[in-house]
C-alpha positions as CSV (number, residue, x, y, z in Angstrom):
1,M,22.6,-90.0,-0.5
2,R,19.3,-91.5,-1.5
3,V,15.7,-90.7,-0.7
4,R,13.1,-93.5,-1.0
5,A,9.6,-94.4,0.2
6,A,9.8,-95.8,3.7
7,G,8.9,-99.5,4.3
8,P,8.0,-101.5,7.4
9,G,11.7,-102.5,7.8
10,D,12.6,-98.8,8.3
11,A,10.6,-98.4,11.5
12,A,13.4,-99.2,13.9
13,A,15.8,-96.7,12.3
14,V,13.1,-94.0,12.1
15,A,12.2,-94.6,15.8
16,A,15.9,-94.4,16.8
17,I,16.2,-91.0,15.0
18,W,12.9,-89.7,16.4
19,N,13.6,-90.9,20.0
20,Q,17.0,-89.2,20.1
21,V,15.3,-86.0,19.2
22,I,12.6,-86.6,21.8
23,R,15.1,-87.4,24.5
24,D,17.8,-84.9,23.9
25,T,16.4,-81.8,22.3
26,L,13.6,-79.2,22.4
27,I,13.0,-79.7,18.6
28,T,9.8,-81.5,19.4
29,F,7.5,-80.8,22.4
30,N,6.8,-84.5,22.7
31,S,8.5,-86.2,25.6
32,V,7.1,-89.7,25.0
33,E,9.4,-91.9,22.9
34,K,8.1,-93.8,19.9
35,H,7.8,-97.6,19.8
36,V,8.9,-99.4,16.7
37,A,5.4,-100.9,16.2
38,E,3.9,-97.4,16.5
39,V,6.3,-96.0,13.8
40,A,5.6,-99.0,11.5
41,G,1.8,-98.4,12.0
42,L,2.3,-94.7,11.1
43,I,4.3,-95.5,8.0
44,A,1.6,-97.9,6.8
45,A,-1.3,-95.6,7.7
46,R,0.3,-92.6,5.9
47,Q,0.9,-94.6,2.8
48,A,-2.5,-96.2,2.9
49,A,-4.0,-92.6,3.0
50,G,-1.9,-91.6,0.0
51,Q,0.4,-89.4,2.1
52,G,4.1,-89.6,1.9
53,F,6.6,-91.2,4.3
54,F,10.2,-91.1,3.0
55,V,13.6,-92.0,4.4
56,G,16.9,-90.6,3.5
57,E,19.9,-92.8,3.4
58,R,23.6,-92.0,3.7
59,E,26.1,-94.8,3.1
60,G,23.3,-97.3,3.0
61,A,21.9,-96.5,6.4
62,V,18.7,-94.5,7.2
63,A,19.9,-91.1,8.4
64,G,16.6,-89.1,8.3
65,F,12.9,-89.2,7.5
66,A,10.1,-86.9,6.4
67,T,6.3,-87.5,6.4
68,Y,3.1,-85.5,6.2
69,G,-0.5,-85.7,7.1
70,Q,-3.5,-83.4,7.1
71,F,-2.9,-80.2,9.0
72,R,-6.2,-80.2,10.8
73,A,-9.2,-82.6,10.8
74,G,-12.2,-81.8,8.6
75,A,-13.0,-81.5,5.0
76,G,-12.1,-77.8,4.8
77,Y,-8.4,-78.7,5.4
78,V,-7.9,-81.6,3.0
79,H,-5.6,-79.5,0.9
80,A,-3.4,-78.3,3.8
81,M,-0.7,-80.7,5.1
82,E,1.7,-80.5,8.0
83,H,5.1,-82.3,7.8
84,T,7.7,-83.7,10.1
85,V,11.3,-83.9,8.9
86,L,14.0,-85.2,11.3
87,L,17.7,-86.1,10.7
88,A,20.3,-87.9,12.7
89,P,22.8,-85.4,14.1
90,A,25.6,-86.6,11.8
91,A,23.4,-86.1,8.7
92,R,22.5,-82.4,9.4
93,G,23.9,-79.8,7.1
94,R,24.7,-82.2,4.2
95,G,21.7,-81.7,1.9
96,L,19.7,-84.7,3.1
97,G,17.0,-82.5,4.7
98,R,16.6,-80.6,1.4
99,A,16.3,-83.8,-0.6
100,L,13.7,-85.2,1.8
101,M,11.7,-82.0,1.6
102,A,11.8,-82.0,-2.2
103,A,10.5,-85.5,-2.3
104,L,7.8,-84.8,0.3
105,E,6.6,-81.6,-1.4
106,A,6.5,-83.2,-4.8
107,H,4.5,-86.1,-3.5
108,A,2.1,-83.8,-1.6
109,A,1.5,-81.6,-4.6
110,A,0.9,-84.5,-6.9
111,A,-1.7,-85.8,-4.4
112,G,-3.5,-82.5,-4.5
113,A,-2.1,-80.7,-1.5
114,H,-2.0,-76.9,-1.8
115,V,-0.2,-75.8,1.3
116,M,2.5,-77.4,3.4
117,V,2.7,-76.3,7.1
118,A,5.7,-76.5,9.4
119,G,5.2,-76.3,13.2
120,I,8.6,-75.5,14.6
121,S,9.9,-75.1,18.1
122,A,11.2,-71.6,18.5
123,A,14.0,-73.2,20.5
124,N,15.2,-74.6,17.1
125,P,16.2,-71.5,15.1
126,G,18.1,-73.7,12.6
127,A,14.8,-75.3,11.5
128,V,13.3,-71.9,11.1
129,A,16.2,-70.8,8.9
130,F,16.1,-74.2,7.0
131,H,12.4,-73.7,6.2
132,A,12.9,-70.1,5.2
133,A,15.6,-71.2,2.8
134,L,13.1,-73.6,1.2
135,G,10.6,-70.8,0.6
136,Y,8.5,-71.2,3.8
137,A,7.1,-68.0,5.3
138,E,6.3,-67.4,8.9
139,A,2.6,-67.4,9.4
140,G,2.4,-67.0,13.1
141,R,3.9,-67.5,16.5
142,M,2.1,-69.0,19.5
143,A,3.7,-68.1,22.8
144,E,4.2,-70.8,25.4
145,V,2.0,-73.4,23.9
146,G,4.5,-76.3,24.5
147,R,6.1,-77.5,27.7
148,K,9.2,-79.7,27.9
149,A,12.2,-80.0,30.3
150,G,10.5,-77.6,32.7
151,R,10.3,-74.8,30.1
152,W,7.5,-73.1,28.2
153,L,8.2,-73.2,24.5
154,D,6.9,-71.1,21.6
155,L,5.6,-72.6,18.4
156,V,6.6,-71.0,15.0
157,L,4.1,-71.8,12.2
158,M,5.5,-71.5,8.7
159,Q,3.8,-72.4,5.4
160,K,4.6,-72.8,1.7
161,V,2.1,-72.8,-1.1
162,L,2.9,-75.8,-3.3
163,Q,2.8,-75.9,-7.1
164,T,-0.2,-78.2,-7.3
165,P,-1.5,-79.6,-10.6
166,P,-4.7,-77.9,-11.8
167,D,-6.8,-81.0,-11.1
168,T,-6.9,-81.5,-7.3
169,A,-9.7,-83.9,-7.5
170,R,-7.4,-86.7,-6.1
171,V,-7.9,-85.3,-2.6
172,Q,-11.3,-86.3,-1.4
173,V,-13.5,-83.5,0.0
């Protein structure tokens, strides 16, 4: 198992993982599949903005990814980030998610982020448990804010205060 920064050549593998989740689960409320070019653009944009985009490999193949961006727009939120972490089904429960999150949180803290937010479908209790095991605390639930597959879905918001360096001047306000 290896975690590394994503590159443009990882876009197809990341899109394949993301699209399986979009097509087959209620993990994300999104029902529109990602195009490889869109994912490549997101990887480039996040990295250009100083935000992390990591892939996790198992046996030399991309088996998961994690990325983060600003939680909400506006200067008042520059120290609050929201992340996405997704794994291929065969990679779940093997430590790759924890490794990706450790890399992501360390990167975000070094870049001056103070809080990491997780927006989790309540239809995915495994993700709620995963985040709780990583030290995330439930900050709220929003009833029926998502809709997919003919169902109204609740959103669970969880957050973790990161151990940020004392000088957070790297994040522009």
